[in-house]
VEXFI-672208 format. One record per residue (C-alpha): residue in one letter; y, x, z. Coordinates in pm, whole numbers, padded with zeros to 5 digits, always signed. Layout:
<pts>
aYXZ...
</pts>
This chain:
<pts>
x-05447+09850-01813x-05722+10087-01759x-05922+10107-01376x-05757+10449-01381x-05430+10464-01285x-05186+10763-01289x-04855+10834-01178x-04565+11075-01403x-04218+11174-01226x-04092+11361-01520x-03714+11530-01387x-03441+11533-01656x-03144+11771-01688x-02911+11475-01730x-02742+11198-01506x-02372+11167-01634x-02450+11014-01967x-02626+10704-01870x-02667+10632-02250x-02901+10943-02272x-03167+10808-01976x-03155+10484-02163x-03270+10646-02525x-03567+10851-02278x-03659+10524-02130x-03678+10307-02422x-03926+10615-02572x-04131+10585-02253x-04193+10216-02249x-04251+10224-02647x-04576+10305-02478x-04770+09929-02381x-05012+10090-02134x-04720+10207-01877x-04478+10047-01661x-04163+10214-01556x-04113+10237-01141x-03805+10352-01094x-03549+10546-01199x-03302+10758-00987x-03003+10961-01102x-02779+11189-00920x-02446+11291-01054x-02390+11610-00851x-02712+11736-00976x-02669+11617-01304x-03035+11505-01303x-03297+11201-01321x-03622+11146-01177x-03798+10882-01391x-04147+10715-01229x-04406+10562-01427x-04772+10476-01418x-05048+10395-01640x-05390+10462-01778x-05457+10837-01882x-05392+10773-02235x-05080+10607-02201x-04925+10801-01926x-04980+11140-02146x-04823+10971-02460x-04566+10833-02257x-04461+11144-02118x-04462+11315-02497x-04251+11058-02645x-03990+11109-02343x-04004+11524-02350x-03916+11479-02708x-03625+11277-02708x-03460+11451-02437x-03505+11782-02645x-03292+11565-02933x-03036+11459-02652x-02974+11745-02426x-02849+12098-02447x-02894+12312-02190x-02618+12559-02295x-02373+12261-02202x-02502+12157-01883x-02383+12214-01539x-02521+12107-01219x-02616+12138-00835x-02985+12159-00898x-03195+12413-01033x-03372+12374-01396x-03525+12565-01661x-03508+12273-01938x-03392+11920-02065x-03688+11811-01944x-03716+12067-01635x-04046+11951-01449x-04347+11670-01531x-04607+11699-01264x-04891+11436-01298x-04992+11267-00998x-05385+11097-00968x-05369+10721-00826x-05632+10455-00802x-05994+10594-00998x-05844+10885-01140x-05895+11245-01037x-05696+11577-00998x-05902+11711-01256x-05801+11463-01478x-05443+11521-01443x-05507+11876-01483x-05658+11816-01784x-05367+11576-01912x-05139+11907-01808x-05325+12139-02027x-05324+11899-02330x-04949+11761-02303x-04866+12136-02256x-05010+12273-02538x-04900+11992-02747x-04522+12021-02668x-04599+12420-02723x-04703+12375-03088x-04547+12061-03237x-04191+12036-03041x-04197+12481-03027x-04104+12415-02636x-04231+12703-02400x-04459+12543-02162x-04517+12650-01804x-04821+12536-01595x-04770+12464-01212x-04917+12288-00913x-05320+12279-00946x-05273+12308-01290x-05116+12649-01286x-05298+12916-01454x-05175+13210-01231x-05135+13218-00849x-04759+13335-00862x-04674+12961-01076x-04896+12758-00825x-04486+12741-00646x-04225+12580-00890x-03941+12797-00749x-04089+13118-00905x-04135+12979-01240x-03722+12799-01217x-03676+13196-01081x-03314+13246-01210x-03302+12916-01411x-03252+12840-01762x-02984+13157-01806x-03190+13368-01618x-03528+13252-01797x-03298+13310-02192x-03252+13674-02098x-03583+13746-01994x-03881+13519-02191x-03877+13756-02506x-03932+14105-02300x-04091+14002-01964x-04419+13987-01982x-04443+13828-01660x-04197+13529-01766x-04441+13466-02095x-04501+13075-02146x-04850+12961-02105x-04837+12734-02443x-04536+12795-02689x-04356+13014-02814x-04134+13336-02582x-03819+13196-02689x-03587+12954-02537x-03454+12663-02761x-03137+12437-02633x-03391+12217-02463x-03467+12533-02263x-03865+12510-02128x-04098+12249-01942x-04294+12299-01613x-04587+12062-01645x-04845+12007-01357x-05102+11811-01123x-05003+11760-00764x-05075+11544-00456x-04803+11274-00402x-04478+11405-00337x-04172+11288-00148x-03794+11391-00267x-03607+11334+00053x-03223+11448+00090x-03053+11490+00456x-02655+11499+00464x-02460+11675+00763x-02179+11576+00953x-02016+11899+00773x-01890+12037+00411x-02004+12354+00532x-02268+12439+00287x-02372+12781+00462x-02485+12578+00755x-02682+12358+00524x-02852+12663+00336x-02946+12807+00675x-03116+12498+00784x-03299+12471+00445x-03423+12808+00491x-03521+12766+00855x-03722+12455+00737x-03904+12532+00428x-04239+12683+00414x-04176+13010+00189x-03932+13115+00438x-04144+13038+00784x-04068+12681+00863x-04270+12379+00809x-04604+12361+00569x-04528+12169+00288x-04169+12139+00275x-03973+12276+00009x-03587+12321+00043x-03251+12406-00076x-02891+12369+00098x-02637+12222-00142x-02281+12070-00166x-02327+11717-00275x-02007+11444-00279x-01801+11686-00072x-02070+11706+00224x-02334+11949+00303x-02671+11846+00237x-03053+11986+00293x-03260+11910-00027x-03626+11882+00007x-03948+11803-00148x-04216+11744+00110x-04543+11803-00077x-04790+11639+00182x-04646+11404+00398x-04989+11318+00594x-04982+11678+00713x-04602+11727+00769x-04483+11402+00817x-04161+11262+00732x-04028+11231+01116x-04110+11637+01188x-03915+11726+00926x-03616+11519+01019x-03633+11621+01387x-03657+11957+01292x-03345+11949+01087x-03176+11743+01387x-03211+12036+01648x-03160+12281+01344x-02829+12132+01298x-02734+12128+01663x-02766+12495+01701x-02426+12508+01487x-02262+12180+01621x-02330+11942+01344x-02572+11640+01310x-02729+11447+01061x-02504+11235+00866x-02749+11035+00658x-03081+11073+00446x-03178+10965+00124x-03483+10913-00098x-03491+11049-00496x-03789+10796-00674x-04074+10621-00471x-04224+10683-00128x-04596+10585-00043x-04544+10307+00220x-04829+10539+00408x-04527+10764+00482x-04237+10521+00622x-04521+10349+00831x-04624+10646+00982x-04254+10742+01083x-04184+10417+01220x-04473+10474+01429x-04326+10774+01540x-03992+10676+01659x-04110+10381+01831x-04429+10556+02031x-04691+10277+01881x-04962+10500+02060x-05216+10203+02005x-05113+10124+01635x-05356+09974+01419x-05213+09950+01027x-05396+09608+01042x-05119+09512+01229x-04907+09497+00933x-04786+09123+00855x-04829+09210+00462x-05165+09404+00487x-05287+09105+00646x-05137+08869+00364x-05268+09066+00059x-05590+09150+00215x-05800+08795+00211x-06124+08829+00369x-06310+08733+00073x-06110+09023-00120x-06247+09239+00210x-06593+09142+00158x-06627+09191-00209x-06442+09539-00190x-06697+09659+00051x-06968+09516-00159x-06850+09708-00483x-06753+10051-00323x-07001+10270-00203x-06995+10430+00170x-06911+10798+00221x-07287+10822+00322x-07411+10662+00018x-07222+10878-00237x-07297+11195-00014x-07678+11078-00061x-07611+11047-00445x-07749+11300-00703x-07384+11409-00768x-07240+11728-00719x-06986+11556-00508x-06896+11507-00212x-07075+11754-00088x-07126+12030+00215x-06734+12057+00238x-06698+11736+00234x-06967+11637+00528x-06818+11936+00713x-06447+11773+00707x-06618+11417+00779x-06788+11569+01096x-06444+11721+01193x-06312+11376+01154x-06578+11194+01361x-06472+11490+01630x-06139+11392+01595x-06209+11048+01653x-06428+11029+01951x-06123+11258+02149x-05882+11000+02052x-06114+10744+02186x-06146+10944+02503x-05770+11007+02566x-05711+10628+02473x-05987+10475+02743x-05798+10734+02994x-05493+10631+02939x-05351+10343+03159x-05630+10393+03436x-05462+10400+03797x-05719+10772+03906x-05588+10935+03578x-05219+10859+03638x-05157+11224+03696x-05307+11320+03359x-05162+11016+03180x-04856+11164+02950x-05131+11442+02857x-05378+11201+02740x-05067+11045+02533x-04987+11367+02357x-05364+11417+02273x-05432+11098+02132x-05113+11169+01890x-05250+11490+01838x-05609+11360+01763x-05538+11086+01537x-05302+11337+01317x-05603+11550+01271x-05811+11254+01220x-05603+11158+00922x-05568+11537+00774x-05980+11577+00790x-06037+11192+00638x-05820+11336+00375x-05974+11708+00316x-06328+11471+00269x-06159+11362-00083x-05941+11697-00133x-06248+11899-00118x-06431+11722-00359x-06119+11735-00601x-06135+12092-00574x-06477+12120-00663x-06436+11917-00962x-06109+12135-01036x-06316+12471-01008x-06592+12313-01251x-06321+12164-01519x-06194+12498-01530x-06562+12608-01621x-06543+12400-01912x-06203+12547-02051x-06228+12652-02386x-06338+13039-02478x-06308+13122-02826x-06043+13330-02859x-05912+13604-02605x-05578+13385-02515x-05815+13099-02396x-06042+13340-02233x-05752+13476-02030x-05645+13080-01955x-05950+13037-01867x-06042+13305-01636x-05720+13252-01444x-05804+12894-01407x-06106+12974-01244x-05972+13251-00996x-05672+12984-00893x-05951+12676-00837x-06196+12845-00692x-05896+13008-00436x-05805+12644-00378x-06134+12560-00324x-06196+12816-00061x-05838+12729+00101x-05929+12337+00174x-06218+12421+00379x-06069+12685+00581x-05786+12444+00684x-06042+12216+00794x-06200+12511+00987x-05824+12538+01146x-05824+12173+01211x-06194+12205+01354x-06101+12434+01642x-05799+12243+01745x-06041+11963+01796x-06276+12146+01985x-05993+12298+02202x-05902+11893+02264x-06212+11783+02339x-06273+12071+02614x-05898+11919+02751x-06040+11555+02730x-06395+11682+02876x-06215+11862+03190x-05955+11590+03273x-06032+11305+03089x-06223+10985+03211x-06544+11096+03357x-06794+10793+03184x-06644+10963+02889x-06711+11287+02941x-07058+11297+02719x-06825+11177+02397x-06602+11467+02457x-06890+11691+02403x-06985+11475+02113x-06677+11537+01982x-06695+11876+02016x-07011+11922+01893x-06871+11749+01579x-06609+11967+01550x-06804+12260+01576x-07071+12133+01304x-06711+12103+01088x-06623+12478+01150x-06972+12585+01078x-06984+12396+00719x-06656+12493+00632x-06714+12865+00678x-07025+12835+00434x-06777+12693+00200x-06521+12933+00203x-06747+13239+00212x-06922+13095-00105x-06607+13026-00303x-06471+13394-00222x-06773+13571-00271x-06832+13397-00652x-06498+13613-00769x-06533+13898-00934x-06209+14027-00747x-06274+13880-00377x-05975+14063-00242x-05786+13827-00355x-05972+13626-00064x-05995+13892+00212x-05695+13768+00398x-05917+13395+00386x-06180+13526+00506x-06013+13742+00795x-05831+13433+00900x-06225+13234+00916x-06358+13520+01108x-06075+13533+01376x-06143+13113+01401x-06515+13180+01415x-06435+13425+01727x-06204+13131+01895x-06495+12917+01859x-06732+13116+02045x-06496+13127+02299x-06434+12785+02329x-06817+12734+02316x-06894+12875+02649x-06604+12686+02807x-06766+12364+02676x-07104+12500+02890x-06896+12556+03164x-06760+12202+03217x-07103+12017+03111x-07243+12161+03403x-06945+12087+03611x-06856+11727+03518x-07187+11623+03336x-07447+11760+03510x-07568+11894+03202
</pts>
């Protein structure tokens, strides 16, 4: 294998005939540069999720062979199952792991989509980070009406035209291909067989209905039990524990509880660690306290890694476009959140501040979450810029290619504006927490609270520049008007907080 590692998690509309899945797996394993990591089948859903990883070229080829095999063996006209689907190979996401970028996964999705459309005559839709139209970012929009609905509309409705392949649906259906961050497929079973309750809870929890951000959900009946079936698209921003507790509270409204939950496929260890920390209230927890982490990281390996990997500041100073100002802003915000967490932490346990201990504990948890989000945004901002550059490099020789390229530029630019806007939101939250620490935290650390505020203010300023420059680069700026309005409101809030911190500085710091 190369140093680059990409994960692929194709979903196939078959589970009741294991011999079919065996043949698809054999097709994947016929490529030497990939490794099968997981096989998960659900009979009620009649759906199998496979997970494999490897080099970019190996993963791309293995995905093609799997899709080709599935198309030969699965007839959607004969398929039934609880889970929504439009194809034999329903969805194929590529996820960047070590040494790989989102831009590279987008390029794989585009190449594979074109090959599937031309060689297999299967309609292909691009989604998530690879989407060519804003409305196709979300999988549920593409899958609306399922196979039967798409079959009725694909030839006559321009909105259902595929990105690649014919506007005609074969028995293998259509395939959705894209690039995304790690996703957790997570199901919660309830202590009832009333599927309407599951549907109501799913509506309450999913983002599209006003619920939790980065949660997609459906209410289903599986094995005679009501199930809330979910995809968690960003476990760092919306942790599993938060989702479970939300569902638990909603279930109580209907007089039911959680029976058990299940994973479909694999889960990052970090997600489970975060859930354990939340439930055990290990406020002072450090991931270095995990026994296995210490065992598998020798001092020499850590030393070699430090020598081999340049620091963020070294990367920032290098003569490359990324990381740039957006990443630097997120890094400043993360430093601000870190300072706030530190002040809250040193206040906890002091007898003189016993009356604010509960508040400081809560501030520390929130600040740590913000620090993690802003740290992730450092890489996300760089990846978003690289995706914009990748869109500009798409071919434009034909009218169709120009159309695809223009749509990709707009979508990637809006995403590149959305990330710093989220940084701006987090920065204002850090500023609010910094003021609380400056007012009520340990007085010997008041300058640290104020420094945290200053870092967060700088993060907001840098994020604002990046939001505006991306929106203003669009020919049609109307798509970004809402983001600009949100940014203006955040800046107004920050101005008010600036006045408040000055008063606190005079009162507690004598500055």
